[in-house]
C-alpha positions as CSV (number, residue, x, y, z in Angstrom):
1,M,120.5,105.0,80.4
2,I,123.1,107.9,80.2
3,R,126.5,107.5,81.7
4,G,127.9,110.6,83.4
5,S,131.2,111.6,84.7
6,G,132.6,114.2,87.0
7,H,131.2,115.3,90.4
8,F,127.5,115.7,90.5
9,G,124.9,116.4,93.3
10,F,121.4,115.3,94.1
11,A,119.9,118.1,92.0
12,L,121.5,117.1,88.7
13,F,119.9,113.7,89.0
14,I,116.3,114.9,89.2
15,A,115.7,114.6,85.5
16,A,116.5,111.1,85.7
17,V,114.8,110.0,88.7
18,W,111.2,109.1,88.6
19,T,108.5,108.1,91.3
20,T,106.5,104.8,91.1
21,S,103.6,106.8,89.7
22,G,105.6,107.9,86.8
23,S,105.8,111.5,87.6
24,V,109.2,113.4,87.9
25,A,110.5,113.4,91.6
26,V,110.6,116.6,93.4
27,A,114.1,117.4,95.0
28,A,114.4,116.8,98.8
29,K,115.6,119.9,100.8
30,A,118.9,118.1,101.4
31,P,122.2,120.1,101.9
32,F,124.4,117.2,100.4
33,R,126.1,116.0,97.6
34,T,126.7,112.5,96.3
35,L,130.1,111.1,97.7
36,P,132.9,112.0,95.3
37,I,135.0,109.4,93.9
38,G,138.0,108.8,96.2
39,A,136.2,109.9,99.3
40,P,136.3,107.6,102.5
41,A,133.2,105.4,103.2
42,P,131.2,107.2,105.9
43,A,130.8,105.3,109.2
44,F,127.4,103.8,109.8
45,S,125.7,101.8,112.8
46,L,122.4,100.4,111.7
47,P,119.9,97.7,112.8
48,G,119.5,94.8,110.3
49,V,116.5,92.5,109.6
50,D,118.4,89.7,111.3
51,G,118.6,91.5,114.5
52,K,122.0,92.1,114.5
53,T,123.6,95.6,114.4
54,Y,126.0,96.4,111.5
55,R,129.0,99.1,111.3
56,L,131.2,99.8,108.8
57,E,134.2,98.1,110.5
58,D,132.4,94.8,110.5
59,F,133.3,94.5,106.9
60,A,137.1,95.5,107.4
61,D,138.5,92.1,105.9
62,A,136.5,92.6,102.4
63,R,138.7,93.4,99.6
64,V,135.7,95.3,98.0
65,L,132.7,96.6,99.7
66,V,129.5,97.1,97.8
67,I,126.7,99.3,99.6
68,V,123.4,99.4,97.8
69,F,120.6,101.8,98.8
70,T,117.4,100.0,97.9
71,C,113.9,99.5,99.5
72,N,111.0,97.2,99.3
73,H,108.4,99.3,97.5
74,C,110.2,100.4,94.3
75,P,109.4,98.5,91.3
76,T,113.1,99.0,90.0
77,A,114.4,98.1,93.2
78,Q,112.5,94.8,93.2
79,A,113.6,94.2,89.9
80,Y,117.3,94.0,90.8
81,E,116.6,91.9,93.9
82,E,117.8,88.7,92.2
83,R,120.8,90.2,90.5
84,I,122.0,91.7,93.9
85,K,121.6,87.9,95.3
86,K,123.5,86.7,92.3
87,L,126.5,89.1,92.8
88,V,126.8,88.0,96.3
89,D,126.9,84.6,95.3
90,D,129.3,85.0,92.4
91,Y,131.7,87.0,94.5
92,R,131.5,85.9,98.1
93,D,134.4,83.8,97.9
94,R,136.7,86.5,96.1
95,G,136.7,88.7,99.2
96,V,133.6,90.9,98.1
97,A,130.9,92.1,100.9
98,L,127.6,93.6,100.0
99,V,125.2,95.5,102.2
100,A,121.8,96.6,101.4
101,I,120.3,99.8,103.2
102,S,116.8,101.2,102.9
103,P,116.8,105.0,103.2
104,N,113.2,105.6,103.0
105,D,111.0,107.1,105.8
106,P,107.9,104.9,105.7
107,Q,105.8,108.0,106.9
108,A,106.8,109.6,103.7
109,L,105.5,107.3,101.4
110,R,102.1,107.7,99.8
111,L,99.6,104.8,99.4
112,D,99.6,105.3,95.6
113,E,103.3,104.8,95.5
114,L,102.6,100.9,96.6
115,G,101.2,100.1,93.5
116,Y,103.8,97.4,92.7
117,T,104.5,96.0,96.2
118,D,102.9,94.0,99.0
119,V,104.9,95.6,101.6
120,S,105.9,99.2,102.5
121,D,109.1,100.1,103.8
122,S,109.1,99.9,107.3
123,F,111.6,98.0,109.4
124,E,108.9,95.3,110.2
125,E,108.0,94.9,106.4
126,M,111.8,94.7,105.5
127,K,112.1,91.8,107.7
128,I,109.1,90.2,105.5
129,R,110.6,91.0,102.2
130,A,114.0,89.6,103.3
131,K,112.7,86.5,104.3
132,D,110.2,86.1,101.4
133,R,112.9,86.8,98.8
134,G,115.5,85.0,100.9
135,F,118.1,87.9,100.9
136,N,121.6,86.7,101.5
137,F,123.0,89.8,102.4
138,P,122.5,92.2,105.4
139,Y,119.6,94.6,105.0
140,L,119.8,97.4,107.1
141,Y,117.3,100.1,108.0
142,D,118.1,104.0,108.0
143,G,114.6,105.2,107.6
144,E,114.5,106.6,111.2
145,T,117.1,109.5,110.8
146,Q,118.3,108.9,107.3
147,A,121.7,110.4,108.4
148,V,123.6,107.5,106.5
149,A,121.8,107.9,103.2
150,R,122.6,111.7,103.4
151,A,126.0,111.2,104.2
152,Y,126.5,108.8,101.3
153,G,124.3,111.2,99.1
154,A,122.1,108.4,97.9
155,V,119.6,109.6,95.0
156,A,117.4,106.9,94.1
157,T,116.8,103.2,94.8
158,P,118.9,101.3,93.8
159,H,121.8,103.3,94.0
160,V,125.3,101.5,94.3
161,F,128.4,102.6,96.1
162,I,131.7,100.2,95.6
163,F,134.7,100.9,97.8
164,D,138.0,99.5,97.4
165,A,140.1,97.7,100.2
166,R,141.1,101.2,101.7
167,R,137.3,101.8,101.6
168,R,137.8,104.8,99.1
169,L,134.7,105.2,96.7
170,R,135.8,103.8,93.3
171,Y,132.2,103.6,91.8
172,T,128.8,105.0,92.2
173,G,125.6,104.8,90.2
174,R,123.6,101.9,88.6
175,I,123.9,98.2,88.8
176,D,123.5,97.8,84.9
177,D,122.0,99.6,82.3
178,N,118.5,97.8,82.1
179,A,115.9,96.8,84.7
180,K,114.9,94.0,82.4
181,P,117.8,91.6,82.7
182,E,117.5,90.2,79.1
183,R,118.3,93.9,77.8
184,V,121.3,94.4,79.8
185,T,124.4,95.5,77.7
186,S,126.4,97.1,80.2
187,H,127.2,95.4,83.8
188,D,128.5,98.5,85.4
189,A,128.7,97.2,88.9
190,R,130.3,94.1,88.1
191,N,133.0,95.6,85.9
192,A,133.8,97.9,88.7
193,V,134.1,95.0,91.0
194,D,136.1,93.0,88.6
195,A,138.4,96.0,88.0
196,L,139.2,96.3,91.6
197,L,139.9,92.7,92.2
198,A,142.4,92.8,89.3
199,G,144.1,95.9,90.7
200,R,143.0,98.0,87.6
201,P,141.4,101.4,87.5
202,V,137.4,101.2,87.4
203,P,136.5,101.7,83.7
204,V,133.6,104.0,84.3
205,E,133.6,105.6,87.8
206,R,129.8,107.2,87.6
207,T,126.8,106.5,86.1
208,R,123.2,107.9,86.2
209,M,120.7,105.6,87.7
210,F,116.9,105.2,87.1
211,G,114.6,104.4,90.2
212,C,112.4,105.8,92.8
213,S,113.3,109.0,94.6
214,I,114.3,108.6,98.2
215,K,111.3,108.9,100.5
216,W,112.9,111.9,102.5
217,S,111.2,112.8,105.8
218,E,110.5,116.2,104.3
219,K,107.9,114.5,102.2
220,R,105.6,113.7,105.3
221,P,103.3,116.8,104.6
222,A,102.6,115.6,101.1
223,V,101.4,112.0,102.3
224,R,99.2,114.0,104.8
225,A,97.8,116.3,102.0
226,A,97.2,113.1,99.8
227,L,95.3,111.5,102.6
228,E,93.1,114.7,103.2
229,K,92.3,114.8,99.4
230,W,91.6,111.2,98.9
231,N,89.1,111.4,102.1
232,R,87.2,114.1,100.3
233,E,86.2,111.8,97.4
234,P,82.5,111.2,97.0
235,V,80.9,108.0,98.2
236,A,78.2,106.4,96.6
237,L,75.7,103.5,96.9
238,E,73.7,101.6,94.4
239,P,71.3,98.8,94.6
240,I,72.2,95.5,92.9
241,D,70.4,92.3,92.2
242,K,71.2,88.7,91.7
243,Q,72.2,88.9,88.0
244,G,74.2,91.9,88.9
245,V,76.1,90.1,91.3
246,A,76.6,87.1,89.1
247,E,78.2,89.3,86.4
248,L,80.6,90.8,89.0
249,V,81.7,87.3,90.0
250,Q,82.3,86.3,86.4
251,N,84.4,89.4,85.9
252,K,84.5,90.0,82.2
253,S,86.4,93.2,82.8
254,N,90.1,93.5,82.4
255,R,91.0,94.3,85.9
256,V,91.5,92.2,88.9
257,R,88.4,92.7,91.1
258,L,88.5,92.4,94.9
259,I,84.7,91.8,96.0
260,N,84.0,92.4,99.9
261,I,80.5,91.2,101.4
262,W,79.7,92.7,104.4
263,A,77.1,94.3,106.7
264,T,76.6,97.3,109.1
265,W,75.9,95.1,112.1
266,C,79.0,92.9,111.5
267,G,81.9,94.3,113.8
268,P,84.5,92.8,111.9
269,C,83.3,93.9,108.5
270,V,83.1,97.3,109.5
271,A,86.7,97.1,111.2
272,E,88.5,96.0,108.1
273,L,87.0,98.6,105.8
274,P,90.1,101.0,106.4
275,E,92.3,98.3,105.3
276,L,90.3,97.8,102.2
277,V,90.3,101.5,101.4
278,A,94.3,101.5,101.7
279,I,94.3,98.5,99.3
280,H,92.2,100.4,96.8
281,R,94.1,103.6,97.1
282,S,97.4,101.6,96.5
283,Y,96.5,99.6,93.6
284,R,93.7,101.5,91.6
285,R,96.3,103.3,89.1
286,R,96.4,99.6,88.0
287,P,94.1,97.3,86.4
288,F,92.5,96.7,89.8
289,E,89.1,97.7,91.4
290,L,87.5,97.3,94.8
291,I,83.8,96.6,95.0
292,T,81.8,96.2,98.3
293,I,78.4,94.5,98.6
294,S,76.3,95.2,101.6
295,A,74.1,92.2,102.8
296,D,71.9,94.6,104.8
297,L,68.4,94.9,104.1
298,P,67.5,97.2,101.4
299,E,65.6,99.6,103.8
300,R,69.0,100.2,105.6
301,K,70.5,102.0,102.8
302,E,71.0,105.3,104.6
303,Q,73.2,103.6,107.3
304,V,75.1,101.5,104.9
305,L,76.0,104.7,103.1
306,K,76.8,106.5,106.3
307,I,79.2,103.9,107.4
308,L,80.7,104.0,104.0
309,T,81.0,107.7,104.0
310,D,82.6,107.7,107.2
311,E,85.4,105.2,106.3
312,H,86.0,107.2,102.9
313,V,85.0,103.9,100.8
314,S,85.1,105.8,97.5
315,S,85.3,102.5,95.4
316,K,82.1,101.0,93.8
317,N,79.6,100.1,96.3
318,Y,76.4,98.2,96.3
319,I,73.7,97.1,98.5
320,Y,71.9,93.7,97.7
321,G,68.3,94.6,96.7
322,S,66.6,91.6,98.3
323,D,66.2,90.2,101.7
324,D,67.0,86.6,100.3
325,V,70.5,86.4,101.6
326,Y,70.7,82.6,100.9
327,E,70.4,83.6,97.1
328,L,73.3,86.0,97.5
329,I,75.4,83.5,99.0
330,E,74.6,81.2,96.3
331,V,75.5,83.6,93.5
332,V,78.7,84.7,95.1
333,D,80.5,81.5,95.8
334,K,79.3,77.8,96.2
335,Q,82.4,77.8,98.6
336,W,80.9,80.4,100.9
337,S,79.2,79.0,104.0
338,G,77.3,82.4,104.5
339,A,79.6,84.0,107.3
340,L,80.5,87.7,107.1
341,P,82.7,89.3,105.9
342,Y,83.5,87.3,102.9
343,T,86.0,88.5,100.3
344,L,87.1,87.3,96.8
345,L,90.0,88.5,94.7
346,I,88.9,87.5,91.1
347,A,91.0,87.8,87.9
348,P,89.7,88.7,84.5
349,G,87.7,85.7,83.4
350,G,86.6,84.7,86.7
351,K,89.4,82.8,88.4
352,V,89.3,83.2,91.9
353,L,92.9,84.1,93.0
354,Y,92.1,84.4,96.8
355,R,89.1,83.9,99.1
356,Q,88.5,84.6,102.7
357,Q,85.6,84.0,105.2
358,D,86.0,86.4,108.2
359,E,88.5,89.1,108.1
360,I,91.2,89.5,105.5
361,D,94.8,89.0,105.8
362,P,96.0,92.4,104.3
363,L,99.5,90.7,103.5
364,A,97.9,87.9,101.6
365,V,95.6,89.9,99.5
366,R,98.2,92.4,98.5
367,R,100.5,89.6,97.6
368,A,97.8,87.9,95.5
369,I,97.2,91.2,93.8
370,V,100.8,92.1,93.0
371,D,101.7,88.4,92.0
372,Y,99.0,88.8,89.2
373,L,99.7,92.3,88.2
374,G,103.5,92.3,88.5
375,R,106.1,93.9,90.5
376,V,108.2,95.6,87.8
377,Y,107.2,98.1,85.2
């Protein structure tokens, strides 16, 4: 990480900010600059995941106010969740308040940017993440207007702003110098808080940060363009026999394998295909693959292919090459009673991480995938 000083704006950070896919972020059309040192904290009134509305004046009694712009989906943001909680615990009794704000427009977030998370950045999903991770701080949503993020000049997630008792900015930048806690050598945010509590000048007032770019509403057209591109991907269907299915279930690959057994005449099967497609698009850049197997009779191949095409299922698709469905049931999973749809998530080596008869719980599937693959780089 590179430390910086002086007044800098959004554009100067672009070289250091990366998206979750690893590509350099594109600057948003934002006529603002990051808040300068010494500037007063911009006012805000935002909904929290706990059902309350929070305002800047609600923290008037705090000697130090820490505001962190963060989000659900970003791997770097997730890497810092426990450190943020620890900061709250360590400084709560010393007059330090911390507020986390999600600046992202969830409609400006591409599916392929969700490869390291089980939830996206909507307000409802923020509630899920806060509960799952036991957040001990207010978690506020700015994704509807993004006015607060623009007022502060947030650049990436996470991005920290630390204010003194008069609510003048004394530090902005990263939390520390490495997303991997065991490699941290500079605790920049903590150093700033300690200095303010001791009445000393903050040793380093500004640092650069590394994280995911803010998902400004201006990025919505790029999301639509990505969906249109993915929807044009070719869809194919191949026959598979008993031995082939057995090999799929054994999963001797190096990928987590999601296998979905379905049929054209099964309403719930067809209804959940869009969710399976979304999961496929979210994780396929990682060691993950979706495989569908149709239990339709082999002579219904055209009907099977039509539905797969209509639903843009561009993953690996098979149709079982026999009318012996009991043979299929036996080879797929001895715990399967035979009702459709049936879904298995299988780790390399054949361990079943998730199984579901009937429609899947998308959150449970995503969580099982990410828990196995990991949430951070």
